[in-house]
N, C-alpha and C positions, 0 to 999 in steps of 0.2 A: 561389373558395375550394376548396382541395384536400380530398379526403376519403380517410380510411384506415379499416381495419377490423382489429380484434384478434379472434382466435379462440382459445378455451381449452376444455378439458374438465378437470374437477376430478380425474379419474382419470389423466390424462396429466401425470405429474410428472417434472421433470428431476432433482430431488434436494432434499435438506434443506440449507439454508444453514448451513455452519459459520461462526460468528460471527468466527472469525479472518480472514475475508475482508475485514474492516473494520480490519485491522491498519495500523500505520505504522512509521516508521523514523526514527532519529536517529543522527547520526554526529558524530564530533569534528572538525567542520569549520565555518568561518565562526562565525556566532553561534547555531548550533543549540543548543549546550550552554551556553556562556558568553554571558550576556546574554539567553539564551532559556530554558533550564530553570534554570540555576544563576547567581545574581547576588547574592551575600551583602551588597553594599553597596546594594542596591536597597531603597526604602521598601516594595516589594511582597514582599520576601523573608521566608521564615518562619525558625524557628530554625536550620534546616539550611542556609539560603542558597537554598532553592528558591523560585521565584517563584510566588506564590498566584494572581495574575491569569492566568498561563499555565495553571497546574493547572486552574483553573475552566474555561477553554475547552477544554483537553484532555479533562476529564470530560464536557463537553458533546458532544464528538465520540463519546464512549463507544467508545474504541478498546480492543479486548480483548487485543491483543498488540503489542509494539514491538521492532522489530529494532535491535540494538546490538552492537558500536560501529562497524560499517561493513558495506558501503561500502569504498572504496579504502583508507580509514584503516587497517582492520584487518590488511592485509598487511604492514604495518611495525610493528604494535603489539606491545609487550612488556607484557602485562597486569599483571605484578608491579609495574610502575611506578605503577600507579593504585590500589594498596591501601596500608594502613597509615597511619600519622600523615602528615598533609599536609605538615608541614615537612620531612619526609624524602623526599618524592616528588621525582624529578628532572624538570627541564625537558629536553625532547627536540626535535631537529629532526623535523618531520613532513613526510616527502618527498612523500607523495601529493598534498597540497594546497599545499605550499610555505610552511608556516606553523611556528610554535613551539607545542608542546603542553606545557602546565604540569602536566597530570595532577592538578589540584586537583579535578576531578570525575572519579571513577573507577567502577570495577565496583560497590562497595557502595553508593555514592551513587546509582547508577543503580537498583539494587534498592529502595532506600528510595523513590525517586521513583515507581517502578512501583506500590509499595504504596499510596502517597498518591493516585495517579490511578486506582487499581483496574484496573491492566492487568497482563499477564504478559510476562516478558522472552523474547525470541528472541535467543539469544547466538550471536555469530559467532566462530569460532576462526581463528587466523592460520595459513594454509596456504601463505602467500607466502614469508616469511623464516623461518618456524618449521615445526613439524610434529607428529608423533604424541605426542612426550614432552610438549610444552608444552600440547597439547589435553587430555591425560590429567591433568596437573597442575591445570589450570584447572577441569576437571570435578570433580576431588577436592576442591579448594578450595571449589567452589560447593555440591556435592551430597552430599559424604560426611558422615555424622554426626559422626565424630570418632574419635580414637585414631591418626591418621596425621599426618605432618608438615603437609601443606597444609590439612587440615580443622581441625587444632588451631591453626594460624596464623589461620584465619578466626575461630575462637573468641577468640583473643587479640586480634583487631581489633575485638571486641565484638559478633559475630554468632553466638550460641550455636546457633541453629537453622540448618540447611542452607537455602540459597536455593531448592533443589529446581526448577532450570530445567529444563523438559521439552523444549524445542525448540532445536536447535543447527544453525547453518549452518557448513558445512564450507568455509570460506574465501569469497571474493568474486571474481566475474568473472575467473577465473583464466586465461581464454583471451585477455584484453585485453593488448595490448603496453604500455599505460599502467600496468598492475598491477605493483606491486613483487613480484618472484618469479613472474611469469607462467610458464605451463607449456604444454607440448603435451597433448593429450587424454589420451595414454597415461601421461604423467608425472603428471598431476593425477589421473586415474582411479585409478592405483595408489596414490598417496598418500592420497587421500580414502577409499578402500576400507580401507586399513590403519588409518587414524585412526578410521574408523566401527567396525571390528571391536573396537579397544581400548576405545572409549568404551562400546560395548554390552556389553562384558565387564564393565565397572563398573556399568552401569545398563542392563539390556536393554530397558527400557520408554521409553527416550529416542526422540524423533522427530527424524530427521537429514535435513537438506536439502543436497543435492549441487548444485554449481554447473552450470547449463546455460550456453549461450552467453550473451555480454554483451548480445546483441540479435540480432534476425532478420537484420539486415543484415551480420552478421559473416561473413567469407568461409568460415569453417569451420563455420557454422550447419548443423545436421543431422548432419554427420560427427562434430562434438564430442559432441553428445548421445548418438549411438549408441555411440561408443567409451566414454564415461564411464559410461553405463548398463551396458554390457557388463561393466566392471570392478566396479561398485558395487551392482548391482541387489539382491542378497540382503541387503545391510547398510544400505540407506538406505530412506527412506520418501517423500521429495519431491525434485523437481528444480525448480530456480529458473528464473524468467523475468524479464527486465528490458526495460522499454521506455518511452521518452520521445518525445514529439512536440512539434513547434513549428510556427510560422507565420511563418518568416522571410521568405517571399515575399509575405506579406500577401494571402493568397488564402484567404479564410474558407470558402467552399465546399469546397475541397480539405482544409483543415485539420480541418473538422468531420467529414470522411469518414475520418479516420485511425482510427477505432474498427474499421473493416473490416480494417485491417492487424493490429490486436490480435486480432481474431477468427481470422484466418488463422494467426498465431502460435500461439494457444492450440491450435487444431485440429492444427496440424503437430506440436507437441510430444507431444500425447496419442498421435498415431499412432506416434511414435517409441518412446514408453514401451511401447505395446502390442505393437510390433514385437519389442522385446527380451524382452517377456514371453513372446511366442510362441516365439522362438528358445530360450529357457531352459526352455520347457515349465513356467513358473511359475504358481502359483495366486495369487501376490502382486500386487497393483496398486499402481503408483507414482502418486501424485497430484502436483498442481502447486502450487507456492508462487510466486505472481506478486509476489515481494518487493521490487520496485522498479517503480513506474509513476507517471507524472504527465506534465503539460506541463512542458516546460523549454526556453526558448530566449531569453528577454528579456535575460539577462545574459551570454550567450555571448561577445560581443565585449568588453564592459566588464570582465569578469573577468580577461581577458588582460593588462589594464594595472595590476592590483593589485600593490602593493609586496610582495615576497616576504619571508618570515621575520619576519612580525609575528604577534601573538597575537590570534585571534578577529576577523579582518577582516570587512568587509561583503561577503560572498562568496556567489554564487549567490542573491541576495536578489531573485528575480523578483517584480515587482508584477503580480499577475494581473488580467486584465480579464474582462469579462462573457463573451466568446466562449470564453475558457480554461474557464470554469465549465461551459459547454455540453458541451465535449469531456470534461471530467472526468466529467460525468453520463452520457455515452454509454459511456465506458470502464468505469464502474461497472456499467451495464447489462450490458455485455458479460461481465464477470466473473461476474455472477450467472447469466447464461444458461449458464455452464459450471460451476455450483456442484457438479455431480456429481463433477468432477475437480479444479477449482480450490478448494482447501480453505483456503488461506491466501493473503493478499495484503497488500502494505504500501504505502501512499501514501507516496511518497518526496519530501520528507521531512515533518516535522511542525511545526517551529518555525523561522522566519526563512529558512532554506535551502530554496528551492523548495517553500514550505509554505503551508498554509491559515491559519496563525496568525503574525502579525508582532508584534514588540515594539520598543519604544524605552525610554528611561530613565523615560518619563512614562506608559507605558500599554502595553496589548496589544489587538489587534483582529483581526477576522475578514476574510480575503481572500475574494474572489468564490468561489473554489473550496471554501471551507468548507462552503457550504450543500448542494450535491448529495451530498457525502460524509456530512455530519451527518444529512441526511434518510434516506439509505439505511440508515445505521447504526441510526437510531431506529425506522424503519418497516418496513424490509424484512427480516423475520425470519420463518422458518418454511420452507414448501415453495415452490420455484419451479416454477410451472406452465409446461408446454410452450406458449409464447406465439407463435402464428403471427402475423406482421405483414404485412398487405397494404397497401402504401403506394406512392404515386407515387414515381418514382426520378429521379435526375439523374446526369449524368457530369461529373466534375472533371478536373483536369489529370493526376491520378495514378490515378483510380479510375473504373470504370464501374458503372452500375446501383447507385447509392448510395441507399438508402431515405431519403426526407425524414423518416421517423419511426423512432426507435429506442424500443423499448418492452419491458417485461417485467412480468409479473403474478405476485404472491407471495401464497400463502394462509398466513395466520397462524391456525391453528386454536385456538391458546391464547387469543387475543384475539378470536376471530370476526371477523376482518378480512380483506378482500381489498385489496391494495395494488398500484397501477399506478404504475410510474416510467416517465416518457416524456420524449423530447426531440424537439421539432419543429425540424429543421434548416433549414426554409424561411426564407430571409431577407426574403421579400416577402409571404407570405400566412399568414393563420391557417389552422388545419386542424380539420376536424370528424372526430372519431374515435368509432366505434361499437364495441360489444362485446356479444354475446349472453351475458347472465349469468343465464338462467333457472334454471340449476342452483344459484343463489344467490338464490332467490326471496324470502327473508326478509331480504335486505340492502338497505340504502339508502345513499345518498351522505352521508358524515359531514363530509368535508373536501376541498377542492381547493387545494393550495399551489402557487404558481407563482413561478419566479425569472424575472424579465423586466427588460430595460432597452432603451430605444430606441437607445442608443448601444453598439454591440458592443465598443467599446474603453473603456467606463467601468470605473472601478477604485474600490476602497475604500482610504481612507487613515486615518491617526490623526485628522486634521482632520474628515474626512467618512467615518466608518466604516460608515455605513448607505446610502451611495450606491447600491450593488446589494444589495438585500435581498429576502428572500421576502415574498409577500403572499397573503392568502386571496382566492380567486376564487369567484364564484358563477356559476350558470347550467347546471352539470352536471345531467343528469336521467336517470331510468330511466323508459322508456315501454314497457309491455307486455314487461318483461323485457330490453329493449335499453338498454344504457348509451350515452348520447350526451354528449360532453364537447367543448368547443371549446379547443383549444390556441393560444395566441397565437404569432405568428411568432417565430422563434428563441427558444424558451423551454424551461426545464426545469420539469417538472411532476410532483407527487406527488398522486394521487387515492386517497383512502381510503374504502373502503365497509365498513359494519359492520352487524350485525343490528339489525332495527328495535326 
């Protein structure tokens, strides 16, 4: 049996968790919106056509912010198409995903849905085919009290009070050649800066997210960030990061090691932000919005065969297995370990499209990846302690010195709790983990939740929705101030300690 050790000091704190790190993302593609959020002919629909079974599961995830409407979709989006009476809204070709967009679910419906699931909107503006003027008009429609054309039009549409959207994304993945209206770093940096200037003239307290590279593997990664930040530093608040990982080679040890790439990605972008801060002699700190992250690979080939120009096809509907949940857990731990700079993050996406929640006409269910995310959102709140992990390591095809144990410890002073999130990546052996918690002498073990399945490829389906599900584990103990806990091989774990 392998042995690992965690070392903490309650005075050594990485930072306070911004709950927006548990955000998510929905885009007008596939069945994310239609048959996911909105399905007026469903027996599960409320008076607005919103699926109540989905809202219940979204509320269970306790997602504090949701990014919308894209994603690639936003770069061709004409937001005016999505407001006003539904029978007057046009159907449009949606070039990004090769579908037809009916606009029956639009801006105001999204705000109503946000209110129902107790979340806040993160709105993206189109800087692909559009620009400063349209972003200004959209902001005026959403946030201005009244007395102007666009704010009065919102009132005419039945929304007397402003939507008061506080977080805005300045386009999406603008360095990607797949993006409608993609740009060079200088083209985008200049446009994003001018857009940011105007938006903050209207509302100086907005928080604006500028596009970073579409991924660490982009050929312009680094150069893009530096140029864009040089243009925009004074007028924006966040830079975005996007990353998806897959197991196309069916190499589980290497797949589970991908959290190391995420770690390197985050550290690199922080360094770039601080380099521009130094260059500009600025006192302002730019933080990170990791507003697209997930496992995505199961449907890459099948989606190429989808018929084009249909409405709401079954697109990017990855069926997640147990090992996917393990990597999602490790990625969540990685984000939390950088909570001093990663203040927002969005699991992409939320419903049906590479999502923790799936639907059919007869119900909704939790995918395997639902659980690590929901556990972190529920239990990991407060201060992240600087958690030193001493673990045996392994080498994989792409990585060296991969720790078998990923872990982070959070102190929730409000609830008098100490929460350990941990993934044992060892496929063969259980692991004994110890931690000196004598600084928390009046704490005892309250709960040990584990997500485990003997089959790494096990999935949840509508017929068998609880095939992969968490269970309570016994056996953890505290002996003379030393926590001792056994983690099953290839498992996700939440250990909760609280005052006696």
